[in-house]
N, C-alpha and C positions, 0 to 999 in steps of 0.2 A: 343881884347881878344876873343879867340874861346869859344863856349858855354860850352865845358867841363871844361875849365879853370875857367869860370865864376861860374859854378856849384861848383867846388872845393873851390873857394874863398868864396862863400856863406856859405858852410859847415864849413870852417875854422873860419869865422867870428862868426857864431852862436854858435860854440863850445868854443869860447874864454871867459875868465873870465870877461873882460870888457863888452862884449855884455850881458852876464847874469846879470851883475850889473845894466847896463842901462835899461834893460828890466824890471827887478824887481822894479826899481825906476820909471817905466813908462815914462822914457825919450824916449825910442824907443818902437814902437808898430808895429805889422805886420797886415796890413789890406788886407784880401784876395780879389782877383779880383772876382767880382760877376758873370761875364759871360765868364771866361777863359775856353778854351777847351784844352785838352791834347790828344796826340796820340803817339803810338809807331812808331818809324821810320821804314820805309820799305826800305830795300836796293834794289835799282834798277840799280845800276851802277853810275859811275862818269862821265857821258857824259857832262861835263861842258865846253861848248864852247861859245864864244862870238857871239851874234847876228850880230855883225859888220862884221863877216866873210862871210855873205851872204849865209849861209847854214842852212836854217830853219828846215831841217829834224831832227836836234837834238832837237829843241824846241818842236816838236810835237811827240816826243817819238819813232821815227822810226830808231834810231841809230842802225847800224848792229852789234855793239859790246856789246849791252846790254845783250843779252842772254849769251854771252861768260863770261862776268863778273859775271852774276848771277850763272852760272854753277860752277865757281871756288869758289864762296863764298866771303863774304865781308872781312873776316880776311886775307885770302891769297892774295886777291887783294891789300889790304892796305899794307900788310907786304912786298910783292915783287915788287909792282909798285909805292907805295907812300913813302915808307921809305928806301928800299934797293937800293940806287942810284948807287952803284958800280958794280952791277951785269950785266952780258951780257944777251942778249936776249935768248941765249941757256940755261943759268942757270935758268932764270925766267921760261922758257918753261918747263924745267925738273921738277922744284919744283911745278908747277901749273897744270901739265898734259895737256899742250896745245902745239901747234907747234911753232917753232921759228918765223915763219912769223906772227902768231897771237900775239905772245909776242911783236914783233916789232910794230904791229898796236896799241896795248894797250899802249906801251911806247910813241908812237907818240901822242896818244890821251892825255895822261897825260901832255906831253910837251906843248900841245896847251892850257892847263889851264893857262899858264903864259903869253900868248900873250896879249899885252895891247890893249884894245879896243879904238876906236876913239869916242870922245865925241864932241857934238856940241859946237861951239865957241872955239874950241881948249882947253877946260878945261883939265888940266893934273891931273893925280892921280898916286899914288904909285901902283906898280904891286901887285896883291893879293898873299897871302901865297899859298904854294903848295896844302895844304889840305883845301878845303872850309868847313866852319863850318855851318852845317845845323841848322837853328833856329826853323823852323816850317814847317808843311805841309799845303797845301791848299786843302780843301775838298769842294765838291759841295753838298749843302743841299737845297732842294726845288728850284733848279735852280739858286742858288746864291753861290759864293765862300765864304768860311769861313776859319778862321785860327785855327790851332790846334798845340800847341807848344810841343816840344819834351822834354825839360828839366824842370821838375816840380819844382825842388828846386830853379831854377832861377826865374820862372814865377808864383810861388804860391801866391804871394801877393806883396804889396807895403809897404816899410818901411816908417813910419812917425815919425818925431822927434818933441817933444814938446819943443819949444825954451825956454819957461819960466822955466820948470823943468830942462832943460839942464843946464842953468846958475846956478840954485840952487844946483844941484847935483855936478857939476864940482867944485864949490867953496868949497865943503866939502871934496874933495879928496886930497890926497897928490900930490905934483908936478908930480911925475912919473906916478901915476895912472891917473891924469888929462891928461897928454900927450898921454897915451895909449888910453884913451877914445876919445880924440879929433881925433887921427889918425883913430880910428875905425869909428867914425861918418863921417869923410872925405871920407873913402872908401865906406860907405853906400850911400853917396851923389853921388859919381861917378857911382856906380852900378845903382842907380835909374835914373840918367840922361841917361845912356846907354840904359836901358830898355825902358824908355819913348820915346827916339828917334827911336829905333828899332820898337817898337809897333806902333807908329804913322805913321812911314814910310810904314810898311806892311799894315796897315789899309788903307792908301791912295792908295797903289798899287793894292789891291784886288778890290777896287772900280774902279780905272782908267782902269785896264786891265781885268775887269769882262768878257767881251765878249771873250777874248782870253782863259781864264780859262775854260769857259763853252764849247766853240766850238773846242778847240785844234788847231785853225787855227792861225799860227803866223802872218798872214796878218791882223788879227783883233786887233793886238796891236796898241796902240795909242802913238804918240811921247810924251815922258815925260823925260826930261834929269835930271841928278843928280842935277845940279845947280838949275833947276826950282823947284824940289821937296824940296830941302834944304831951298830955299827961302819961299816956301809955309808953311813949318813947323817952320820957324823962327830959323833955325840952321845954324851956319857958315858952308860954303861949306867944308872947310878942316876938321872940326870936324865931319860933316856928312859922309865924305869919310872914316874917320878912323873907324867909327862905322860899316859901311856896307861893307868895303873893302874886307873882306874875308868871308862874310856871304852868305849862300845859303838858298833856300827854295825848298821844294819838291812839284812838280806840281801834280795836281789831278790824272794824269795818270802814275805817278811813278818817272820820272827822277828828279834829283836835279840840279838846275841851280843857278848860282850866282844871287843875288838880282839885280845886275846891268843890267842883261839881260832884266829885266822888265822895264828898263828905257831907251828905245832906242831913238836915235835922229831921226829927220825927214829923214836925209840922210841914216841912217841905214835901216829904213823901205823901203825907195826907192831902196836901193841896193838889198834888199831881193826880192822885187817885180820885179825889172829888171832881176835878176838872173832867177827867175821862168819864166818870160815872154820869155827870150831868149831861155831857155830850151824848152819851148812849141812852140815857133815860130822862129826857127833859120833863117828863110828866110827873116825876116824883117830888113830893113835898120835902121840906127840910127834915121832918121826922122820918119820912120814907128813905131819904138819902142816908141818914144816920143808921137806920136799921140795915140797909144794904151794905154800907161800909163795914158794919160789924159782921154781917154774914160772910162777906167775901174776904175781908182782911183781918178780922178780929179786933177792929178799932172800936173803942167805946167813946162816942162823941154825943153830947147832948144836942137837942134841937137848937139851943142857943149857940153852941160852938159851931155847928154846921152852918148856921146863918152867918156867923162872923167870918168863917173861912170862905163861904160863898161870896160875901161882900169883898173880902181881900182879893178874890179872883176877878172881881168886876162882873159877876154873874147875877142876873136879876132873880127875883123870887119866883115861886111857882106860878102865880097868876100872870106875871109878866111873860114868862116863858110860854105858857099856854096860849096867851093872846098872840105872841109873836109867831107861834107855830101855825 
């Protein structure tokens, strides 16, 4: 459920007759979060690309299309690139005051939102929805990352249910009223489990990836797969995937990225480092690249593994690079 839908669901629940009845009977109470922070969302563009593509410039906020998206504004970008699927590049360009080439570049960027990332151990997952739902922003305070949530109605507090009063009140209701109340309590339970999973996951991620958030250096991310974090939180992998599958966070320097970008596998990080190294030192052979990866990052890769990773990135061999140079 996207955050906007969750917000609408909360408002509908709290406006219902059954909720008012249960709250007046003190079956349901709202306990405010004591240290919850809120922030207004800052639109910086939708450069949501998987870290598995070996292009960390998106993660450090240097995407060359950010300024273009900001200049046209959030509403027009969402209307003509995220919703209007049947338009041509020329039609989008005319509506947004940009060139057809720029419109094509933005369309290609949006298409890359749906590219499925690789996860360690071959763990599969469903492709995310087209529009990623931003949950919170990450801010730096006193040199440490902190969370600030965007949707106050969703994150204003925790619903608590008094089980003793619940049984007592439901027994006094008519069968139809009792069914309505039970259905509402079931929805509250689902919403609370959703919030709890998201909150604990984000708390764990800002601790694990603190160096990345502070330095903006994608190379400072640590390997942490979705399966590993789900196990750490005591959540079934499939349920965990459903909760975070289409969720995003806003990085301290502006861009929004899928939460899954913050859970790179060891292979993903090595691919990014190999890409940067080949760009910096195109004259190195596979053996030389392996030695340099070991010297800089402590990675132990055989020449054959380096060749396979290089092939995964679509980078030619030593001779091809020397000739091209």
